[in-house]
C-alpha positions in Angstrom: -67.4 12.9 41.1 -70.8 11.4 40.7 -73.1 12.5 43.5 -76.8 12.4 44.5 -78.2 14.5 47.3 -81.7 14.1 48.6 -83.7 16.6 50.6 -87.3 17.3 51.6 -87.9 14.7 54.3 -90.0 15.7 57.2 -92.6 14.6 59.8 -96.1 14.6 58.3 -99.5 13.4 59.5 -101.3 10.5 57.8 -103.0 11.7 54.7 -100.5 14.5 54.2 -98.1 15.2 51.3 -94.4 15.7 50.9 -92.1 16.3 47.9 -88.6 14.9 48.0 -85.9 16.2 45.7 -82.7 14.5 44.5 -80.0 16.6 42.8 -77.4 14.8 40.7 -74.0 15.9 39.6 -71.0 14.5 37.9 -72.9 12.6 35.3 -75.2 13.2 32.3 -78.4 13.6 34.2 -80.8 13.6 31.3 -79.5 10.2 30.1 -79.6 8.6 33.5 -82.0 6.0 34.8 -82.8 7.1 38.4 -84.7 5.2 41.0 -86.2 6.0 44.4 -85.9 3.4 47.1 -86.8 3.5 50.8 -85.8 1.6 54.0 -88.5 1.4 56.7 -87.3 1.1 60.2 -86.1 -2.4 60.9 -86.8 -3.6 57.4 -84.8 -4.2 54.2 -84.5 -1.5 51.6 -87.2 -1.6 49.0 -87.8 -0.2 45.5 -90.3 2.7 45.2 -90.1 3.7 41.6 -87.9 4.4 38.6 -87.6 7.2 36.0 -86.2 6.5 32.6 -84.7 9.2 30.4 -87.4 8.9 27.8 -90.1 9.7 30.3 -91.3 6.3 31.4 -92.0 5.7 35.0 -92.7 2.6 37.1 -93.9 2.3 40.7 -94.2 -0.4 43.2 -97.9 -1.3 43.7 -98.1 0.0 47.3 -97.4 3.6 46.1 -99.0 3.6 42.7 -101.6 6.4 42.5 -100.2 8.1 45.5 -96.6 8.8 44.5 -95.4 10.5 41.4 -91.9 10.8 40.0 -90.9 13.8 37.9 -87.6 15.2 36.7 -86.3 18.6 35.7 -83.3 17.8 33.6 -82.4 21.5 33.4 -81.9 21.5 37.2 -80.4 18.0 37.3 -83.2 17.2 39.8 -85.6 14.4 40.2 -88.6 14.7 42.5 -90.8 12.2 44.4 -94.2 13.7 45.1 -95.9 11.7 47.8 -99.6 12.2 48.5 -102.0 10.5 50.9 -99.1 9.4 53.1 -99.6 6.4 55.4 -97.8 5.3 58.5 -96.3 2.5 56.5 -94.5 5.0 54.2 -92.2 6.0 57.1 -88.7 5.3 55.9 -85.4 6.8 54.9 -85.8 7.6 51.2 -82.9 7.3 48.8 -82.3 8.1 45.1 -80.0 5.9 43.1 -78.4 6.1 39.7 -76.3 3.1 38.6 -74.0 2.4 41.6 -74.4 5.8 43.2 -76.7 6.4 46.1 -77.6 9.5 47.9 -77.3 9.9 51.7 -81.0 9.5 52.2 -83.7 11.7 53.7 -86.0 10.7 56.6 -89.8 10.7 56.1 -91.9 10.1 59.2 -95.7 9.7 58.9 -97.3 9.9 62.3 -100.2 11.5 64.1 
């Protein structure tokens, strides 16, 4: 069974940092294209960034320079390091591979 499980969401002050994790199982993790997406309250889900097996990464402009995706294939885990967080980054964050989504983890940025 293909599964993705996110963790690491929390309440953080503006300017703070968080690292989200997404653990995959049931598929060949090191060959998978994996994306991070988020859904702000009352808004549509939006793409944050994507990691390709060869090491390439892409980010949406609003997070470029602040967020970094990395992966540890030995642990079947992909990370989203988020720095200089802003109130607008408040959302439920999801990882996705093909048609499989995780359950999401809540990130709240507030003073």
